[in-house]
Structure formats: structure tokens, C-alpha cells
N, C-alpha and C positions, 0 to 999 in steps of 0.2 A: 521865351524868345531863344532861338538857337544862337549859341555863341559864335562870333565870327572866327574863321579859321585862317591861319597864316602858314606860309611855307617859305623857309629861308635857306638859301644856298650860299656857302662861303667859298671864296676863291683866295688863294694866296697863303700868306704866312700865318703863324700861330696867333699873332696879334689880331688878325682878322677873325680867326675862329673864336677867340675870347670876346671880341666886340659883338659877334653874333650871339653869344650866350647872354651878354648884357642887354642886347636889343630884345631877345626873347624874354628875359626877365621882365622888362618894362611892359611888353605886350601882354604877358600872362597876368601881370598885376592889374591890367585893365580888363581882364576877362577873356582875352583871346585864347584859343587852343591851337595846338599844332595840328596841321592837316596830315593825314596819313600819306598823301601824295600831292604833288604840285597841282594836278588837275582838280583836286577837291578844295583848293584854297580860295578864299575870297581876297586875300592879300598875298602877292608873290614878291619877295624881296631878294635882291642879289647883292651880297656884300662883296665888293670888288677889289681887285689888285691892279696896280699900274707899274709894277717893278719891271715887268717884261711884256713885250708886245703880244706874246702868245696868250698870256692871261687875259688881256683886253679882248683879243679876238674871240675867245670863248664866250665872253659876256655879250659882245655885239651879236654873235650867232644866237645866243639864248633870247636876246631881246627881239630879234627878228621872228622867232617862233612865237613869242608871246604876243606880237603884233597881230598875228593871224587869229589867235584865240580871242583877242579882245574885240575883234570885229563882230563876233557873235555874243560876247559877254562884256558889254561896255561898263558894267559895274565893277569889274575886276580892277583892283589896285595893283599897279606895277611900280616897284620902287627900286632905284639904284642907289646903293649906299657905299660909303667908303672912299677909297683912293680915286677911282675913276670919276666918282661924283665930284670930288674936290678938283681934279685935274680938268675935266671937260665942262663942268658947270652947265650953262644954258645950251652949249653945243649939243649936249646929250638930248635935250628936248627938241632941238632943231632937227637932228638926225633921226630920232626915235620919238615922234610926237605923241605916241600912245603912252609914254612913260608919265606916271602921275607925280612921283616925287623923286628928288635928287638931293641926297643928304650926305654931307661930308662927315669925316670922323669927329669933328669938333661939335657936332650937333646931335649926337646919339642920345643925349640925356633927356630930350623931350620928343623922342621918336614916336611915342604913343600918341601925343597930340598931333604930330605931323601926319601920321597915318589916318587918324580920325578926320582931320581936315580934308585929306584927299578922298576919303570915303564919302563924306558929305557932298563934296563938289561933284564926284562921279555920279552920285544919285541924282543930283539936280540936272547934270548934263545928259544923263541917260534918259531922263523923263522928257527932256526937250527934243531929243533926236530919235526917239523910239521908232517912229514910222519909217525912217530912212537908214537905220543903223547898219543894215547889211550892204548898203550901196556905197557908203563913203568911209574914208579913213576915220577911225575913232580918235578924237583928240583927248589927251590926258588932262588931269587936273592942273599940272604944271606947277607944283609946289617945289621951290628950291630953297634948301637950307645948307649953305656951304661955308660961308665966311663968318657966320655968327651962329649962336645957339648955345645949348647947355652941354657941357662935356659928359661923355659916357662915364667918366670916373665919379660923377655925382650919383649914379644909379645905385640904389641899395640892392645889391645883388641877391637874386633868388638862388641860393647855393645848390638847390636841387637840379637846376638847369645846367647840365654838363654831360658830355658824351660818355664818360668813363666813371665808374663808381668810386674808384680809389685815387683818381688823378684829377688835377685841376691846374689851369693857368691862372696867374694873378698878375695884372698889369701894375708895375711900380712906377712907370714913367711913360710919357708919350712925346713924340716929336724927336727931332735930331738937329744938333747944331754943327755937325761935321760938314766939311766942304767937298766931299767926294764928287768928282765931276760927272760920274755916270748915274748918280742916284737921284731919284725924284721924290724920295721920302720927305726931305725937308719942305718941299713944295706942297705935298699932299697932307702931311701930318703936322706941319708947323715946327716951332721951336720946342726945345726940351721943357717939359713940365713934369716935375717929380711929385709923387704923392707922399704925404707925411708918413713917417714910420708907424705911428699909432694906427692910422687907417688901414695900412697894409696888414699889420699884425692882427687887427680885429677881424678883417675879412678872412685871413688864413685860419684863424681860430674857429670861425663859424664853419668853414669848409671842413676842417678836421673833425669838428663835432658832428658833422653829417657823414663821416666815413672816409674822407680823403686822407691818404697816407703819403702821397707824393705831390709836391707843388713845384711848378716851374714858373719862375719869375720872368716877366717879359718887359722888354724895352728895346727900342731901335738901337741904342748904344747903352746897354743895360748897366755896364760897369762904370758909366759916367753918372750914375744915380746920385741925386742929392745936391748937386752943385748950385741949384737954384733955390734951395730951401734954407730957412734960418738955421744957423749953426752948421750948415753943410754936412749933414750926416752922409756916411758913405755906404756903399753896397756891403762892405765888410761888417759895418755896424748892424745893418739890417739883417744880414745872414745870422749874426749872433743872436739877435732878438727872436727871429723865427725859430732858431734851433732849440729854443726853450719850450716850444709847444710839445707836450709829451706824446701826443698821438702821431705827430709827424715823423715819418721814417726816412723820407728822401726829399732833398731840396736841390733844385737845379736852377739855372738861369741862362737866358739867351736874349740877344746876341751880343758878344763882347767886342770891344775894339782894343787892339794891342796897346795903344797909348795909355789906356786906363788900367792896365794890369800892373798895379803898383805893389809895394811891399806889404801894405796892410791887408790887401785882398789876398795875396799869396799866403800870408800867415794864417788868415781865416780859413782858406781852403785846406791848408795842411792840418789845422787844429780841430776842425768841425767834422766829426765822422758821419753826420747825416747828409752832408753835401755830396751829391753824385760825383763820381770820380772821372768826370770828363769835362772838358772845357771847349766850347765852340768859339774859336778865335780866328776869324777869317783873315787870311793874308792877301787874297785876291790875285797876287802875281808874285813870281820869284825874281822879277827884274826890277832893279832899283830905278831904271829909267822909266819903266811903265808906272811904277808906284808913284813917282814924282809927278808924272802927267795926270795920274788919277787923283792927286792931292790927298793921298792917304796919310801923310804926316809922319811916316817912319821909313826906315830902310830895312832891307833883308837882315842886315847885321843886328839892328835894334830888335827886330822881331825875334830872331834866334836868341838873343840875350835874355829877353823876357821869358821865352820858353824854357831856357836853361835854368833860370831862377826858380820858375814854378816847379820843374821836375826835381831840382835839388831839394826843395822843401817838401814836395809831395810826389815822390817817385811813382806812386800808384795811379797817377792821373794819365789819361789819354787825351790827345789833341784831335779836334775836328776842325775843318776849315772850309772856306768857300774859295773858288777860283773863277776868274773871268778869263775866257780865251777869246782872241780876236778883237781885243780893244784897239781903237784907232792907233795905227802906227806900230802895233806889236809885230816884231820881226820873228823869224824862225829862231834866232838866237835868244830873244826874249822868252819865247815859249819854252825852249829847252831849259832855261833857268827855272821856270816854274816846275817842270818835271823834276829837275834836280833837287829843288827845295822840298817838294812833296816827299821825295824819297829820304832826304836828309832828316826831316822832322819825323818821318815815319808816322804820318797821320793815320789814325784809326778809321777815319771816315772823312770824305770830302764831297761837297756839292760843287759840280762844275757847270758853268753857265756860258753859253755863247753870247757874246756882247750883242745887244740890240739897242739902237739909239732911242732915248726917251725925250720927247719934245720938252723943251724948257730947261734941259740940263746943259752944262757947259760942254760936255762931250758930244752932244748932238750937233754942235757947230763944227766939229772936226770931220774930216773926210772918213767915211766908213770904208776904209781901204783894204780890209782883209776880206777876200772873197768868201761867200757863204760856204762853199765846198771846203775851203781851208779851215774855216771855223769849225765845221763839223769834224774834220780830220783831227784837229787839235783836241777837240772835245773828247773824241773817242780814245785818243792816245792817253790823255790824262786820266780818264775814267779807268782804262785798262791798268795803268800803273797803280792807281789807288786800289783797284780790285785785288791786285797781287798782295799789297800790304795788308788789306783787310783779311784776305784768306789766310795769310801766314799767322796773323793774330788769332784768328778763329781756330786754326789747327792746333795752336799752342794750348788752347783750352780743352782739348779732347782729354777725357779722363778726369777733369776737375768737376766738382760740384759747385754750382753757382746759385745765388738767390735770384729768382725771377719774379717780377711783379706781373701777374697774369692780366693781359689786356683784352683778349678776345679770341675768337676762333681763327685758326690759320686758314689760308686759302686751300690747304689740303684737308679733305674730310677726315674727321677723327683726330684732329690735332688742335691744340691751343697754342697761343703765342704770347710772349711777354718780353720784357727787357730787364737786363741786369743793371747794376749800379754804374756800369760803364756805358750804358745805353746800347748794349749788344743785344740783337734780336735772337731769341731762342724759341724753337718750336719743340713741342713734346706731345706724345700720344695721350690723348684724353678727350672725352666728350662730356666731362663733368662741368657744367656751366656754373656750379657752385664755387668753382675755383677762381672765377673772375674777381679781381680785386684782392686776391691773396698774394702774399709773398711766400713763394714755395721753393724748396730746394730741387734743382734739376741737375743730374749728372750728364755732362756733355759727352755724346758718343760719336759724333761726326761733325765735320765742318763743311760749310758751303761758302761761296764767295761773299755772300751778304748776310749770312746767318749761321746759327748752329742748330744741330738736332740733338735732343737729349731725352733722358728718361726721368720721369717724376720719381722723387724719392719719398720715403715715409716722412711725415711731418705732423706737427701738432696743428690741426686745422683750426682749433679754437684760438690759438695764438696768432695764426697767420691771416685769418679773415678780418676784413674791415667791417665795421658795424653799420647797420642801417641800409634801407633801400635807397636807390638813386634814380631819379627821373631823368631819362635820357633826352637830351635836347636834339632838335632837328638840325642836321648839318648838311 
């Protein structure tokens, strides 16, 4: 019997990408194989994001296309996973009746049984409507798993299912307890639930045994880790435990909240050389008035104090941030304070987002009073200011030799790309795919606004290469 084939597309954040790897692990353990293309799949799954409207729009568009295919292929299983499933629930089935399963983040642990249930129902329904299947809308199996189910953290991960041979994400907690007015994550992912230290270390060890040398720890508010566990272990304690894994060369974590950047974590970042030398610490706005309405729980002054404490202890760190422009009530003066803060902190990188109301959030009840054109202007101004800072940092690296973890081929033919310990993107001339997964020395020869160009230097390939083959997961 031919093994059933699946195709899984991820939208959104790193947590979604990791969730997709866990779903793939579960399906492969059941005997499913990854389809080379979506058109070849018996099961098409979309792991979705609800943080911004644009992400949802892409999913609605994809579902519309799958509706057309299912009219002639009623056995096809179409599944919506993740945050949109949790947010929209049965409305998804009402709007897209051809969808077979709607599975929220809390129910990924038994995704294999859910998919099998949908396949059986589809087989029965297809047999009943076979004579008229091209004339009528095809109804899906209608399996909904959102407010109950088995957590994906219970999945015994197949460490071979990951997109990069030397890199892996590891979830250390799920959910969020913060009251940010614009964010739908607490609604779609629930309250904070941390994983025990021993479970995380065991998973990281298995990944490193399979060739991983860089691990990024994930959590919606990752540095709040452990508050719900017995003994209240901290992120600092977890970092120290993971630091002891011999094969691990880099250790990073995202996303942090300024309120939880305390002395113990700062000390760990300064003392642990394997920890990547950048911190993603979103500030969201440079205006105290806007921060208060966002319910972020800190002021600009408090944010700056935390940054100064970090850089005093670990001056080699670089700061990354997120900014939201066009939040309800944001004035031109508020926005200019964001520009000023960006320059004052001298962020190495910033992600800038135009505010979009998310149903069910507190901010959605406020007037969306900044015109779209003005949101776009502020977005471009802040991006341009960040580009200046990033370019200046990149120029300062010209002539230096940096260690690059090679991730893959560049968009320019004949080049490979990778990142430094500061998460700086570096391209260099080579078509040797054996370098993928190696930590190699590259001398920076020129700088661009978002990356550096360099020349590969002589190195000990045996020492730089990670061991073992890696099976690439579908993304």
C-alpha cells in the first residue's frame, strides 16, 4: 500500500515553524511521507498566524484555491492548524465548508489521530456523493479540535525533521500572561505553560547528537520562563544547564520582554560564551504615553536602564527590537519619540509593523485613527532610520574575520550565506554545499544595508563540520 503523503505550509513566527516540525514528526511516526509538492499530497495542512491581518489574508486566499481542487478531489484532506484555527473555530468551517479539520495549538499532540479521522470521514463522504461530486460544493469532514486536546509538547520529537542540518528551535514554554492591548497571542495560545528543565535538556541533547550546533529557545515571553513550575527555575538556570552540552556551540532565545531582563539573566548572558551575542528585546514604542495605552508595563526610562545594565555587564551584545507604528492615538510627536529611541539605543536590527486591529483585543475597541497612508509613511521612516544604523555597524566590520554558521545558498548564484554570533547575515563566494552546517571564518570585504559580503578563509573543515545527515522537513 502506498504511504499517504502530506504537505504542510507554515505562516508566521518561529514558534509556528517549530510546531510544524512537531506535527511532521507525529505524521511520519504514523507512516506518512512528505509530498514533493502540494499538488501531490493527500493531506494539505496550513499552520496559520493571527498576529496581523496580512497573515490571515494569505491563508484565506490559499483556502479558496484548495476549494477549487477539492471539487474534483473530494478525498483530499484540508486542515487549518494554529492560531487562526483557535481564533475563528467553527467560523472557519462556515466560511470554508471544504475544510476538514480545524486544530488549535493546544491539540497538536494527537494530530495524527485527527488527520486519520478526517481521512476516514472523507472516504465515506466521497463514496456517497461520487455521482454528483463535480456539480456541488464539497463538504469537509468538519473535525474541530481547539479548546481541548493533547499539547504538542508531549510529542516525542523526531530530531531529523528540521529544515537546517546544524540549527534547531526548541520550545521551552507556550502561551503568554502579559496584558498587551494589541496582541491576540494570549487568546490563541493560552496562558503560560513552561516545560521542565530536564525535558528541554533531553531534547536539546538528542538534537546535538544528530548534528545540531545552534539551538534557539522559543517562547512568547521567553525570559518569563519557569514562573509556573515547581521551584520556579529561571531562564538563566536553563541557559546554564544547556551550556554544558559539549556539542552545542551557539545558544539563543526569543522573544524577550523588558520586564523580565533581571540581574540573574544579565549575569548569565555575560558569563556564558556559547550564548549568542544579541538580544531581541522589543520596545514597541518610544512614547511613554503610547506604552501606557499598550499596557506594556514599563516606561522608556526603565527600558533604557535595563539596556544599560546589560551592556555594562556584556558590552559585546547587540540589541534587536520590534516597533509598532500607527497604534490608535499615536501622534506625530509620539512617533518621533520612537525614531529618537531607535537612534539612542542604536539597535542593530528592528522589525517595524503597521498596526492592524485584531478582533478580540482591547485595542480593537479603540478608534483606528491613524490613516493607512500615514502608517505607511511612519513605517518607511523608521525602517530607513534603522537601515542607517545597520549599515554603519556592517561597515565597521569590513576587514574583520568573523565566524559564520553556513545556512544555505544565497539568492545570488555562486554564493553561500550564514550568520555570525551577532545574527549578522554574511554572504561569501562558494558553491561547495559541503559547507552547509559548518562554522567557518569569513573576512568581511564590503557592507550592504542588511548584510555583509566576505571571503572564505582557510579553516579546519573536520573541526568546523557538524556530524551526520539531516532530513529536511517540509516548510
